[in-house]
TIRODO-618861 format. One record per residue (C-alpha): x negated, z, y; residue in three letters. Coordinates in steps of 0.1 Angstrom, whole numbers, padded with zeros to 4 digits, always signed. Layout:
<lovos>
XZYALA
...
</lovos>
This chain:
<lovos>
+0065-0093+0316MET
+0067-0073+0283LEU
+0050-0040+0275ASN
+0045-0031+0240CYS
+0023-0002+0223VAL
+0006-0004+0189ILE
+0004+0020+0163ILE
-0021+0010+0138GLY
-0050+0012+0121ASN
-0081-0010+0107GLY
-0085-0047+0108PRO
-0049-0053+0109MET
-0042-0036+0139ALA
-0075-0050+0157LEU
-0066-0081+0152SER
-0028-0075+0168ALA
-0049-0060+0200ILE
-0067-0097+0206ARG
-0036-0117+0198THR
-0019-0097+0224ILE
-0047-0100+0251LEU
-0048-0135+0242LYS
-0010-0139+0251ALA
+0010-0144+0281ALA
+0037-0123+0294ASP
+0032-0094+0272ILE
+0010-0066+0281PHE
-0008-0038+0258LEU
-0005-0006+0275ALA
-0015+0020+0246LEU
-0028+0021+0215VAL
-0026+0050+0188LEU
-0043+0050+0157HIS
-0048+0080+0127ASP
-0080+0100+0130VAL
-0076+0103+0092ALA
-0084+0071+0092GLU
-0114+0056+0104GLU
-0118+0022+0089ALA
-0122+0001+0113GLY
-0115+0027+0145ALA
-0153+0024+0159ASP
-0145-0015+0171SER
-0105-0008+0180LEU
-0116+0016+0206ARG
-0146-0005+0216ALA
-0122-0040+0225VAL
-0095-0015+0240CYS
-0125-0002+0262ALA
-0133-0034+0273GLN
-0100-0044+0280SER
-0093-0009+0301ASP
-0064+0001+0272ILE
-0061+0036+0269PRO
-0066+0048+0229VAL
-0049+0078+0219LEU
-0061+0093+0183GLY
-0034+0112+0165PHE
-0028+0134+0137THR
+0013+0138+0138LYS
+0022+0110+0158VAL
+0055+0122+0163ASN
+0038+0154+0179ASP
+0051+0158+0221PRO
+0018+0144+0232THR
+0022+0115+0213CYS
+0061+0107+0226LEU
+0048+0120+0258GLU
+0020+0090+0261ALA
+0044+0062+0246ILE
+0070+0073+0272ALA
+0051+0071+0298ALA
+0036+0033+0289ALA
+0071+0027+0291GLU
+0072+0002+0264PRO
+0097-0027+0256ASP
+0082-0032+0218TYR
+0063-0008+0199VAL
+0043-0021+0169PHE
+0036-0002+0138ASN
+0010-0019+0123ILE
-0009-0007+0091ASN
+0004+0028+0098SER
+0019+0050+0072PHE
+0034+0076+0091LYS
+0071+0083+0093ILE
+0081+0071+0127LEU
+0107+0101+0137GLY
+0140+0092+0158ALA
+0127+0104+0192ALA
+0099+0082+0189LEU
+0119+0052+0179LEU
+0144+0061+0212SER
+0117+0050+0234ILE
+0108+0016+0234PRO
+0137-0006+0252ARG
+0138-0036+0231ARG
+0133-0019+0196GLY
+0098-0005+0172ALA
+0092-0035+0146ILE
+0074-0024+0117ASN
+0049-0044+0094PHE
+0062-0041+0055HIS
+0037-0054+0026ASN
+0063-0066+0005GLY
+0095-0093+0008PRO
+0126-0066+0019LEU
+0150-0056+0010PRO
+0136-0064-0026ARG
+0106-0045-0026TYR
+0113-0008+0000GLY
+0092+0018-0004GLY
+0061+0030-0016LEU
+0032+0010-0036ASN
+0053-0024-0038VAL
+0023-0042-0046CYS
+0019-0023-0080SER
+0051-0027-0086TRP
+0054-0064-0082ALA
+0027-0067-0104ILE
+0042-0047-0128LEU
+0076-0064-0125ASN
+0053-0096-0134GLY
+0065-0114-0100GLU
+0048-0150-0092SER
+0065-0148-0058GLU
+0055-0121-0027TYR
+0058-0120+0004GLY
+0058-0099+0039VAL
+0081-0083+0061THR
+0082-0075+0101TRP
+0113-0058+0108HIS
+0126-0039+0132LEU
+0130+0001+0132MET
+0156+0027+0125GLU
+0166+0065+0111GLY
+0161+0054+0072ARG
+0129+0036+0058ILE
+0127+0001+0054ASP
+0160-0008+0060ARG
+0161-0026+0098GLY
+0171-0060+0106ASP
+0143-0082+0095ILE
+0128-0101+0121LEU
+0101-0124+0105LEU
+0092-0128+0066GLN
+0063-0151+0053GLN
+0065-0161+0013GLY
+0035-0165-0010PHE
+0027-0172-0047GLU
+0006-0143-0071ILE
-0022-0157-0086GLY
-0020-0149-0124PRO
-0044-0126-0123GLY
-0038-0107-0091ALA
-0043-0071-0089THR
-0033-0044-0063THR
-0064-0047-0049ALA
-0061-0086-0039SER
-0026-0088-0034LEU
-0028-0056-0005ILE
-0055-0079+0009LEU
-0035-0108+0008LYS
-0003-0090+0025CYS
-0031-0083+0052LEU
-0040-0119+0059MET
-0006-0131+0059VAL
+0003-0101+0084GLY
-0022-0115+0104VAL
-0014-0151+0103GLN
+0018-0139+0111SER
+0019-0121+0139PHE
+0011-0142+0166PRO
+0049-0164+0153ALA
+0067-0126+0158LEU
+0046-0121+0191LEU
+0055-0155+0206GLN
+0093-0157+0194GLY
+0098-0120+0211LEU
+0084-0135+0243ILE
+0108-0169+0240ASP
+0138-0144+0225LYS
+0141-0171+0198ASN
+0137-0148+0169LEU
+0166-0148+0144VAL
+0177-0116+0135GLN
+0187-0108+0098ALA
+0205-0078+0080ALA
+0192-0070+0047GLN
+0214-0074+0024ASP
+0216-0041+0003GLN
+0229-0055-0025SER
+0193-0066-0042VAL
+0175-0041-0023ALA
+0150-0020-0042SER
+0132+0013-0030TYR
+0104+0024-0047PHE
+0096+0063-0038SER
+0066+0083-0038LYS
+0077+0104-0072GLY
+0086+0068-0090ASP
+0060+0059-0118VAL
+0068+0036-0148PRO
+0067+0046-0184PHE
+0079+0077-0176GLY
+0045+0082-0167GLY
+0028+0080-0197ARG
+0005+0054-0211PHE
+0026+0032-0233PRO
+0005+0026-0259ILE
+0028+0008-0279GLU
+0031-0018-0252ALA
+0023-0058-0260GLU
-0008-0075-0244ALA
+0011-0092-0212ASP
+0024-0058-0204GLU
-0007-0041-0207ILE
-0027-0071-0186ASP
-0001-0064-0157ARG
-0001-0025-0160LEU
-0040-0027-0156ILE
-0038-0054-0128ARG
-0015-0029-0112ALA
-0039-0002-0115LEU
-0068-0018-0103THR
-0074-0011-0065PHE
-0109-0011-0062GLN
-0125-0009-0034PRO
-0098+0012-0027MET
-0085+0044-0035LYS
-0057+0042-0067ASN
-0022+0054-0045THR
+0002+0050-0068PHE
-0003+0067-0103TRP
-0023+0074-0135ALA
-0007+0073-0166PRO
-0005+0106-0190ARG
-0021+0107-0224MET
-0020+0134-0249VAL
-0045+0150-0273PHE
-0036+0181-0293GLY
-0031+0206-0264SER
-0051+0187-0238ALA
-0029+0165-0209THR
-0049+0139-0191PHE
-0049+0109-0170PHE
-0061+0076-0171VAL
-0071+0062-0136PRO
-0086+0027-0141GLU
-0085+0020-0173PRO
-0100-0017-0179VAL
-0094-0041-0208ARG
-0118-0038-0239SER
-0125-0053-0272ALA
-0114-0038-0307GLY
-0080-0033-0329ASN
-0065-0002-0341GLY
-0036+0012-0347ARG
-0018+0025-0313PRO
-0032+0054-0297GLY
-0065+0054-0318GLU
-0100+0065-0302ILE
-0122+0028-0312LEU
-0153+0039-0295ASP
-0166+0072-0272VAL
-0198+0060-0256GLY
-0219+0061-0218ARG
-0192+0034-0204ASP
-0158+0056-0211GLY
-0131+0063-0244ILE
-0119+0027-0258VAL
-0081+0035-0276PHE
-0060+0008-0292SER
-0025-0003-0277CYS
-0001-0024-0291ALA
-0014-0052-0277GLY
-0051-0046-0278GLY
-0078-0024-0267ALA
-0083-0002-0231VAL
-0114+0012-0221ARG
-0110+0046-0197ALA
-0143+0050-0174PRO
-0129+0082-0160THR
-0105+0107-0169ILE
-0084+0132-0147ARG
-0075+0163-0162ASP
-0044+0183-0151ASP
-0061+0205-0128ASN
-0065+0172-0107GLY
-0107+0169-0114MET
-0119+0138-0124LEU
-0143+0138-0152HIS
-0170+0107-0168PRO
-0143+0097-0200ALA
-0178+0107-0226LYS
-0185+0139-0207GLN
-0144+0152-0207TYR
-0138+0137-0247ALA
-0172+0160-0260ARG
-0153+0188-0238ASP
-0117+0184-0260ILE
-0133+0174-0291GLY
-0118+0140-0290LEU
-0135+0112-0317ASN
-0135+0084-0332ILE
-0105+0078-0355GLY
-0085+0109-0332ALA
-0054+0097-0321VAL
-0042+0100-0284LEU
+0000+0100-0277THR
</lovos>
């Protein structure tokens, strides 16, 4: 009988819990969840309570309280599922057979953060998810299972993230059974084709590429479409006179003009032209991080039709 611990949040972690509860030869000894990620937490706690599985909420997963609880569970495996905390060396040393992470990208080509956005920006037509062992270097451990799929032509970051979670849920039973049967093929990552995207990595030098053609603008807009989730990636920078501001939620619009030219300032936002067509900005984030309706912000800085942004 294998012992395991889950560190995770949301519906994907809940699905993994239910899968383990139905499986033979594996016992779920403990579940930990981030108290800052409350979506689905009530359901997670309720399912665990029905099966007498202890649940521990945390703010810092590497704190002594968490480490002691995990060690007391004596796990063979720790599963890190839809959790965005970095597990420290002390935690990774606890499970007898290893800690396993779910990554929403095909390793080693898409390691790190915001990989769904980068894949759309790069025009990928195929993608995938990875279950891999965890080590000291982030997203570098041996691969246990990968599942690939196609990216549709109109995919956004939001739709690709949801697809990754769905494929992760679908692939977890095969991972679990492979661990129980000890027949998973463990594969080292080929670092010659590896890419890693950090939090500070942004395209186009951080600016809005008003000189970009239509296809590139389309990919940019889809890469920045997170709704109803929060944009955790990047908001392109624009400049008008002495004002620097950011466009977090650009959408396609109609109209033509010089790259950067303001075509409309209205209730639905400001519309500006790019080489590849017009873009509407419903909201603007100023350089202090405050979000404003674009029409109001344009009025405040004197931005009118015919002005040119850079």
